[in-house]
VEXLUMKOL-99614 format. One line per 5 residues: their letters; for each residue x, y, z of N, C-alpha, C, O. Coordinates in nm, 3 decimals, decimal comma, always signed. Layout:
A) X/Y/Z/X/Y/Z/X/Y/Z/X/Y/Z | ...
END
This chain:
MLALI) -15,546/+7,511/-11,802/-15,409/+7,475/-11,835/-15,379/+7,505/-11,982/-15,271/+7,555/-12,014 | -15,473/+7,474/-12,070/-15,455/+7,501/-12,212/-15,446/+7,651/-12,238/-15,367/+7,696/-12,321 | -15,526/+7,728/-12,166/-15,521/+7,873/-12,182/-15,384/+7,929/-12,141/-15,333/+8,020/-12,206 | -15,326/+7,875/-12,036/-15,195/+7,919/-11,990/-15,088/+7,887/-12,095/-15,001/+7,970/-12,122 | -15,094/+7,769/-12,154/-14,997/+7,731/-12,257/-15,012/+7,821/-12,380/-14,913/+7,867/-12,436
LFLIL) -15,136/+7,846/-12,422/-15,158/+7,935/-12,536/-15,109/+8,077/-12,507/-15,053/+8,142/-12,594 | -15,131/+8,123/-12,384/-15,084/+8,255/-12,344/-14,932/+8,262/-12,348/-14,876/+8,360/-12,396 | -14,866/+8,160/-12,298/-14,719/+8,159/-12,299/-14,664/+8,152/-12,441/-14,563/+8,216/-12,472 | -14,730/+8,076/-12,529/-14,688/+8,070/-12,669/-14,705/+8,207/-12,735/-14,618/+8,250/-12,811 | -14,816/+8,274/-12,707/-14,839/+8,407/-12,762/-14,734/+8,506/-12,714/-14,684/+8,586/-12,793
IAILF) -14,700/+8,500/-12,587/-14,597/+8,589/-12,532/-14,462/+8,561/-12,599/-14,389/+8,654/-12,632 | -14,428/+8,434/-12,619/-14,301/+8,398/-12,684/-14,298/+8,450/-12,828/-14,194/+8,501/-12,872 | -14,408/+8,437/-12,901/-14,413/+8,485/-13,040/-14,398/+8,637/-13,043/-14,322/+8,690/-13,125 | -14,470/+8,707/-12,957/-14,461/+8,853/-12,955/-14,323/+8,901/-12,913/-14,273/+9,000/-12,966 | -14,260/+8,832/-12,818/-14,126/+8,869/-12,776/-14,026/+8,850/-12,890/-13,941/+8,935/-12,913
GAGAA) -14,038/+8,738/-12,960/-13,950/+8,712/-13,073/-13,969/+8,813/-13,185/-13,871/+8,859/-13,244 | -14,093/+8,848/-13,214/-14,120/+8,947/-13,318/-14,067/+9,083/-13,277/-14,013/+9,156/-13,360 | -14,082/+9,118/-13,152/-14,032/+9,247/-13,103/-13,880/+9,254/-13,111/-13,825/+9,358/-13,149 | -13,813/+9,147/-13,075/-13,667/+9,144/-13,082/-13,621/+9,152/-13,227/-13,523/+9,220/-13,257 | -13,689/+9,082/-13,317/-13,652/+9,086/-13,459/-13,673/+9,225/-13,517/-13,589/+9,275/-13,592
LHALW) -13,784/+9,289/-13,483/-13,809/+9,424/-13,533/-13,707/+9,522/-13,478/-13,664/+9,613/-13,549 | -13,668/+9,505/-13,353/-13,568/+9,593/-13,294/-13,434/+9,578/-13,367/-13,368/+9,677/-13,396 | -13,396/+9,456/-13,398/-13,272/+9,431/-13,472/-13,282/+9,490/-13,613/-13,185/+9,548/-13,663 | -13,398/+9,475/-13,678/-13,413/+9,530/-13,812/-13,407/+9,682/-13,813/-13,355/+9,741/-13,908 | -13,459/+9,747/-13,708/-13,448/+9,893/-13,699/-13,302/+9,935/-13,691/-13,262/+10,031/-13,757
WIAVI) -13,221/+9,864/-13,611/-13,079/+9,898/-13,601/-13,007/+9,877/-13,733/-12,921/+9,957/-13,770 | -13,040/+9,769/-13,804/-12,980/+9,744/-13,935/-13,019/+9,854/-14,033/-12,935/+9,899/-14,111 | -13,144/+9,898/-14,029/-13,188/+10,005/-14,117/-13,116/+10,136/-14,086/-13,079/+10,208/-14,178 | -13,096/+10,167/-13,959/-13,026/+10,289/-13,921/-12,880/+10,284/-13,968/-12,829/+10,383/-14,020 | -12,815/+10,170/-13,950/-12,676/+10,156/-13,994/-12,666/+10,169/-14,146/-12,575/+10,234/-14,196
ALVIW) -12,759/+10,108/-14,219/-12,759/+10,119/-14,365/-12,782/+10,264/-14,408/-12,720/+10,310/-14,505 | -12,869/+10,336/-14,339/-12,893/+10,477/-14,371/-12,768/+10,561/-14,349/-12,736/+10,647/-14,430 | -12,698/+10,536/-14,240/-12,575/+10,611/-14,212/-12,470/+10,583/-14,320/-12,404/+10,675/-14,367 | -12,454/+10,457/-14,358/-12,358/+10,422/-14,463/-12,397/+10,489/-14,594/-12,311/+10,538/-14,666 | -12,526/+10,490/-14,626/-12,572/+10,554/-14,749/-12,546/+10,704/-14,745/-12,502/+10,760/-14,846
LIGFA) -12,571/+10,769/-14,633/-12,548/+10,913/-14,622/-12,399/+10,946/-14,633/-12,362/+11,045/-14,696 | -12,314/+10,864/-14,572/-12,170/+10,887/-14,585/-12,127/+10,870/-14,730/-12,050/+10,953/-14,781 | -12,173/+10,769/-14,797/-12,141/+10,749/-14,937/-12,196/+10,860/-15,024/-12,131/+10,899/-15,122 | -12,313/+10,911/-14,991/-12,371/+11,021/-15,068/-12,292/+11,149/-15,049/-12,275/+11,226/-15,144 | -12,243/+11,173/-14,927/-12,168/+11,295/-14,898/-12,029/+11,292/-14,959/-11,977/+11,397/-14,999
FRPGG) -11,966/+11,176/-14,967/-11,828/+11,165/-15,014/-11,819/+11,088/-15,146/-11,729/+11,006/-15,163 | -11,912/+11,112/-15,237/-11,908/+11,039/-15,364/-11,795/+11,093/-15,452/-11,767/+11,213/-15,450 | -11,731/+11,006/-15,527/-11,615/+11,049/-15,608/-11,657/+11,125/-15,733/-11,734/+11,076/-15,814 | -11,605/+11,245/-15,747/-11,623/+11,322/-15,869/-11,765/+11,361/-15,901/-11,795/+11,386/-16,018 | -11,851/+11,366/-15,805/-11,989/+11,405/-15,828/-12,074/+11,296/-15,890/-12,193/+11,318/-15,916
GRWYY) -12,016/+11,180/-15,914/-12,092/+11,069/-15,974/-12,153/+10,981/-15,867/-12,154/+11,013/-15,749 | -12,203/+10,870/-15,914/-12,261/+10,775/-15,818/-12,149/+10,701/-15,746/-12,047/+10,669/-15,806 | -12,169/+10,675/-15,619/-12,068/+10,601/-15,541/-12,097/+10,454/-15,539/-12,017/+10,376/-15,488 | -12,211/+10,413/-15,594/-12,244/+10,272/-15,602/-12,251/+10,234/-15,749/-12,271/+10,320/-15,835 | -12,234/+10,108/-15,779/-12,226/+10,064/-15,919/-12,331/+9,958/-15,949/-12,299/+9,856/-16,011
W) -12,454/+9,979/-15,907/-12,560/+9,886/-15,941/-12,685/+9,961/-15,975/-12,787/+9,899/-16,006
END
């Protein structure tokens, strides 16, 4: 019984980590697209960001 509970906890942790990593990949892709658009359409050849 203890082994089953530990197995289910492990599955829940791995599922949560997988979902979080999947979400982070999508956020990274969206940030890359925004950066590329800003890089392509920067004003006057200068930097498009101010930090």
